[in-house]
N, C-alpha and C positions, 0 to 999 in steps of 0.2 A: 676927321669924323665930323659929320654935320648932324646936330640934334636940333630939331625944330623948336624954336623958342617963341614963336608967335603963332597966333591962330591961323589956320588955313583960310583961304578965300572961299567964301560960301556962295554956291550957286543955289537956285531954288531947289534943285534935286538933292544936292548935298545937304542943304538946310533941312529938308524933310527927313532925310536919313539921320541927321544929327539929332533932331528933336525926338525922333522915334527911339534912337539908341539911348539918349539921355533919360527920357521918360521911363523906358524899360529898365534901365540900370537902377535908377532911384527907387523904382517899385519892387525890385527883387528882394531887398532886405526885409521890408515889412511883411511881404508875402512869406518869405522864409520863416520869419519869427512866428507868424500866425500858424503856419504848418507845424512847426516844432511844438507850439503850445497846444494845438488842437488835434493833431493826428498821432503823434508819437513816432516810434521807430518804424522804418519801412525796410523791406528786403531790397538789397541793391545787387544781389547776385553772388555766386560763389560761396553761399552760406553766410554772408556778411549783412549787417544791418547798419543803418545810420538814422539820425533824426530826420524827420520828413522834409525839412527845409533844405536838405543838402543839394538838391538839383538846382534850386534857385540861387544858392550861393555860388555853385559852379558857373552858372550862367552870368552872375554878377561879375566874376573875374574877366570873362570874355567881353561883356558889354562895356566894362571900364576901358578896355583896350580900344574898342570901337569908338567910344566917346573921345579918347585921346587922338585917335587917327583922324576923326572928323572935325574936332573942335580945338585940338591942341592940348598940351600938357597942363597949362593953367586951368583950363575949363574942366579937365579930368580931375584935378585936385579939388576944385570947388564942388564937383559932383560927389567926390568921396566924402567931403565934409557935410554936404546936404544929405547924402544917404545915411551917414552916421547919426545926424540929428533926427531925421525922420524915424530911424530905427529906435533911437532912444525914447522918443516921444510916444511911440505906438506900442512898445512892448512892456511887459511887466518888469519890475526893477531888476531882478536877478538875470532874466533873459536879456534885458536891454544892455546890462553891463557886459555880459559875455559876448553878445552880438557886436556891440560897438568896439570892444577891444579887438576881437578877431577881425572884424571888418576893416578897421582903420589900419592896423598893422599889416594885414595881408594885402590890402589895396595899395598901401604905400610901397610895399616890397614889389608888388606887381608893377606899379608905375615905374619904379627905378629900373627893374630888369627890362621891362618893355622898352623904355626910353633908350637905354643903353644899346640894346640889340637893334631896335628900329633905326637908330642912328647909323647903323651899319647896313641898312637896307635888307634886313632879315625878317620880313613880316611873319612868316609861319614860325620860324625859330623863336621870334620874340613872343608870339602868342603862347607857344608851348612852354618855353622856359619861365615866362612871367607867371603863367597860370600854375605851373608846378610849384614855384616858390610861394605864391599866394595861397594855394589850396592846402599846402602842408601847414603853413603858419596859422591860417584861419582855423583849421581843424584842431590843432593842438591847443590853441588859446581858447576857442569856443568851448570845446569839450571840457577842458580843465576848469574853466570858470563856471560854466552852466551846470555841469554834472559832477565836477570834482573827480573825473574819471577819464581814462582814455579808451574805454571799452569799445566805443564806436569808431576809433581812429582809422582802422583799415577800411571800414565801410565808407567813411567820409571821403577818404582819399580816392577810393575806387569810383564812387559815384561822381565826384568832381572831375576825375580823369575822363569819365565818359563824356561829360559836357565839354571838356577841352578838346577831345578828339573829334566830337561832332562839330564843334566850331571850326577846327582846322580843316575838316573835310568841306565844310560850307565855304570857307575862305578860298580853298583851292578850287572848288567848283566855280565860284564866282569869278575868280581871276582867269580861269580857263575859258569861261564863257565870254568874258570881255576880250580876251585875246582872239577868240574865234570871230567875234563881231568886228574887230578892227583889222583883221587881215583879209 
């Protein structure tokens, strides 16, 4: 099993993608916190609701994988720490604690699962499994700490699953287009 322990070689194109993924990733959590604090619950389908920031958190799980893919595991862990710090500094105290706890635990679980499966060259499976682990942990911790309730748990999981499936579809389309361009 080969697990990448060093940062990948950056080309100008890869560097641009890495910077975009890193910036987007770190931005998702403060945006999610703002949405939760200012919008309230939103319908996510099938009669379920979730706090408004749910789609941003689902996106964060995917973007963390992209940061690791582009910059390596160490950079991804630094990004998790930076995202947690930004979240804590920008949210109100109760929301910040819930957000940071859910964010750090879920992102570390995502990192472990993604790294383990990515070492087996299973990109799509790594994204799916890592996101599943992260989205459940984040949902349970965030809802429990922020709202002292699991009322929105099904909605949280459903909405984050939408984001995971959209990301997997995008990855598959990207990989397919690259294969078509190189054949």
